N, C-alpha and C positions, 0 to 999 in steps of 0.2 A: 386713575391708578388705584388699585385695591389697597386696603389696609395691609394685607399680607405682603404685597409687593413693596410698599413703603417700608415695612419692617424688616424686610430682608435686603433691601437695597444697600443700606448702610452697615450691614452686619460685618463685623471684623472677623478676618480668617487668619488663624495662626498657621505657621508653617507646618507642613504635613509631618515633619519629623517630630513634632510635639504629641502626635497621636499615641494615646495610651500611657503617656507620661504624667506624673502629678509631682508637685513640689516635694522636696525631701523634708520629712518631719521627724522629730525625735519620737521614740516610742511612747505610748500612752502611759501616764502614771496617776496614781491616786492623789487626792488632796493632802496637804500637811506633810509633804515630803521634806525631810531636812538631811537626808543621806542619800545622795544621789550617785548610784553605782550602775548606771544605765548608758553612759556615753563614753566610757574608757578614758576620761580625763585623768592626767597625772596630777602631781602636787609640786609646786615650785619651792625651791629654798628662798624664802621670801627676804630674809635679812639683806643678802647680797643685792637683790633687785631693788629694794627699798632705798639703798644708799644710791643707786643709779638714778632713781626717780628724784631724789633730792638734789642732784647735780644738774638737772636739765635747766637750760636757759631758754629764753623766748626764741632765740635763733632757730632752735630745733623745731619749734612749732610753726615758725614762719616760712621756713624753706622747704621746697619740695624734697622728698626723701631720695637718698642715693644708696642703693644696695651694695655698692662696691666694697665697702669695708667688710661687711659680714661675708660677702661671697669670697673675698680674699682670705678671711680666717678659716672658712670652710674648706677652701681649696687647699690651704696649708695643712689642715687636719688631715686630708686624704692624699695629699701628695700629688695634686694635679694643678693645671694652670687655671687662673681665675676665670678665664673665658669659658670654662666647662661648667661652671656653676651658675645656676639661675634661681635666685631667691623669689619665692612665690607667696601668694596669699593663702597660706596653709597648704597642706598636701593636696587638698581638693583642686586648688588652682593649677598646681603642677600637673595633675592627672588630665584636667580639662584641656590644658595647653597640648599636651601629648596628643590627646584624641584629635584635636582640631588640626594638629600639624600633619598627621599621617592618615587619618580616617576620612573618607568621603564616600559618595555614592558610588556603588560598584565594588567597594572594598569591604572586607570583613575584619572584625576584631575577635580573636580566640580568647576566651575567658573561662576560668573555672568557676563552678557555682556549688554552694554559695560562696560569695566573696564580697568585697567592699562594693556596694551597689552604685557608687558614682562612676565607677569605671565603664560598666555597661551603659549607664545613662549618658556618659559623655560621648561613647561611641555612637549611640543612636542619635544624639543631638548633632553630631558631626555629619550625619547622613548615611552612615554605614550600616551594615548588618552585624549581628552578633551570633557567634557559634559557641555554644556552651558545652563544657565538658564537666561532668559531675565529679565532685570530690568533697565528700562530707567528713570522712575520717580515714585512717590508715594511710598506707603509702600512696604517694602521689601517682596518678595514672599517667605516666610518662608516654607510653606507647599510644594511648588514646589521644593525648594532647598533641603529640608530634603528628599524628595522622590526621589531625583536624587542620593543620597548617598547610595552606596550598598557594597557588599562584595569585589568588585574590586576596590574600591576607595582608593587611597593612599594618595591623597591630596584634601582638601578643602580650597578655597581661598576666602577671604572677603576683600574688600577695602572700608574703611570708614574714613573720607568723600570719596566718590567715585571719581575717576578720569576716565572719563572727566565730569561728571554731577554735582559733589558736594553733592549728596545725602548721608544721613547717615543711618547706620543700628543700631537700638536700642540695648542696652546691653541685654535685655531679648531675643531678636530674636538671637543674637549672641550665647547666652549661650545654646539655644535649638539646634542650629546647631552644637555646639562644642560637646554636649552630644550625638547627633546622630552619629557624626563622630567617637567619642570615642568607641561607640558600635561595630563598624566594624574595629577598629584599625587604623583609618585614622588620619593624622596630619592636623591641621587647621592653615593655614598662615593668619594672620590679618594685613593687610598693613595699618598703621596708619600715612602715610607721611604727611598728612594735618591736623591732629587731634588738633594741637594748636589753629587752627582757629574755631574749632567746640564749641558746647555749653558744650559737656561733654567728658571726657577722660576715656574710659573703660580699659586702660592699667592695672591698679591694679587689678581689678576684673578678667580679662582674665588670669593673671599670676598665679591664683589658680589652673589652669587646666594644667595637665601634657602634654596633646596633643596639646597645643597652642603655636605658634611661633608668637610673636609681632615683627613687623618690623617698625622701625622709621628711620628718616633721619635728617641730618644737612642741607639739600638743601632748605627747604621751610621757616619755621619760623626762622631759624638760618640764613638764607641768604648765605649759604656757599656751593652752588651747584658746584662750580668750584674746590673745594677741594676734592670731592667725599668721603664723610664720612657718613656711615649709621651704623646701628646696629640691631642685633636681640637678643631678650630675650626669652629663652626657658627653659625647664627643663635641669638639668645638662646633662642628657643622650642625649637629642636632640642637645643641644649646641655642645657636642662632636662630633656629626655626622656632624655638620655645619663646624666645624674646620677640620675635616678629608677631606671633599670634597673641601675645599678652599685653596688658596694659603697661603703660611707662612707669607707673608708681604704684606697685601692687601692695606695699607694706608701709605703715607709717614710720616716721623717725622714732617715735617712742618704742614701738615694737621692735625696730631694728637695734636700738640701744639695748633693751632688755634681753633680747635674744643673744646679743654678742656677750653680755655679762653672764648669762646662763651657761654658755660654752665653757667658761673658766672654772665653773663650780663642779669639778670632776668628783670631788670627795662627797658633796651633797648628793649628787646624781647616783653614785655608786651605792650609797647607803639606802636610797630610795628604792633602787632596783633590787637590792638584796632583800629588803622588806617585803617587796612585792613577790618575790620568789618564795620566801618563807610562807606568806599568806597563801599563795597559790597551792602549794604542797598541802597545806593544812585544809584548805577548803575542799580540795579534791578528796582528801580522806574522809572528811565529814560527810560529803554528798554520797560517796560510795558507800559508807556505813548506813546510810539512810536510803539505799536501794535506788538512787538515781544513776543514770548511765553517764559517766563522766568521759568526755573526749580529752585526749592529751593536748595540753596547751603550753605554748612557750610564749605567751603574751601576757599583758597585765589584767587578764580576765580568765574566768573559767566558764566553759561552755557545757551544758549538760541537758540530757533529756529527762523528762519527768512524766509520771502517769498523768498528772494534771498541771501542766505548765502554767496555764493561765490562772488556776486557783492558787498557785504558789506565788506568782507575781502579784495578784491582788492581795493575797494575805501579807506578803512583805510590804506593800504599799500601805496597808492598814497600820503597820508597825513603824511607818515613816521612812521606808527604804525603797528606792526605786531601782529595778533591775530591768534589763532589756528583753521584752518578749517580741515575737515576730508575727503572730497572727495567722489565720487560715489563708490557705493559698501560697504561702510562702515556701513550703516544703520542709520547713523546720518550725512548724507552729507548736510542736510538742517539746520544744528546747527553750532555754533561757541562757542569756549571756550575763554573767555577774562580774562587774568590774571590781578589782581588788582596791581597797581604799589606800594602801600604803601608810597606814596609821594604825598602831597597835590598839588604841582604845576603840576606834571605829570598826576595826576588824573584829574585836570581841563581840561588839554589838551585832555585827552582821552575823557572826557564827551562831551566837545564842538565838537570834531571831530565826535563822534557817532551821536550826535544831527544833525549836519550838513549833514552827510552822508545820514542818514535815511530821513530827510526832503527832500533832493535832489531827493532821489529815489521815495519817495511818490508823489512828484510834477512831476514826469516823466522826469527826467533828461535825 
């Protein structure tokens, strides 16, 4: 046996659906970053959570977690039965479960692009094909999107406010898409990770449709990205599918306890959201005055196009601030996504850095 035959004989072979995919990684950033505004994390109201941590006993650590209490609290919040709520390991896990429940070889997922990349990745890893409809800014292309839905469609995905642009899809447009999907037996995933920062919340209206799964998270407005808690609300039948394809203990007891406590802090959450909205308006004004093309956002970030986006990103990195760039080949390589800190002092630092950086670039630094 030749050396080449010996080398190839034991070579491991990944599943074909991994072709072309790479692990998800955070955007690159310079060294010495101390203000991370590249991942859209929120900020928790820590005093309330600290009291919960102080009351944890060892039984909480010893026993396997039960999501029932949190699911019941969420169900009461939305006026649905608890069997319709599935707590997951962040919104990512909910999205992955939806994809695995209804996408397979021979089925397609209809998505808009750009959008949260884990949706397309989840559909491909489930063995399906992806049909993309472009939506960078302006009104949502409802006609083109509905036209892409056909008999082979297993999943339709909407993200509103959209990540990375911050654009929103109106409820009327969503309903038209949901009905078109219902006609061919397709499920509609509506990712509302940033909806607390938006002008309107379509959750209650969408839950009237049996072919809709609403996905929400504790990572953004709740500020608990490190705990990895998300949830899906669907019909009882579809929720059963999501439980079937997921693991039995997706979230730790500590995370469940802290997530329940955060739901009760409505005042703290409202104050944080109001601060984000104020910062969003101000940063949009600043960037517009400095000749950046700003996209309308209703999320906790601002998305804008720059003459030299990579130069701006690197320059802010040298000032200790990380923002999200997208790189060549992404279709939005000339844009940046800047998370709003939700803190007055940190925002003043961000504003000053942006003004200084763009002024230097305009003066030919």
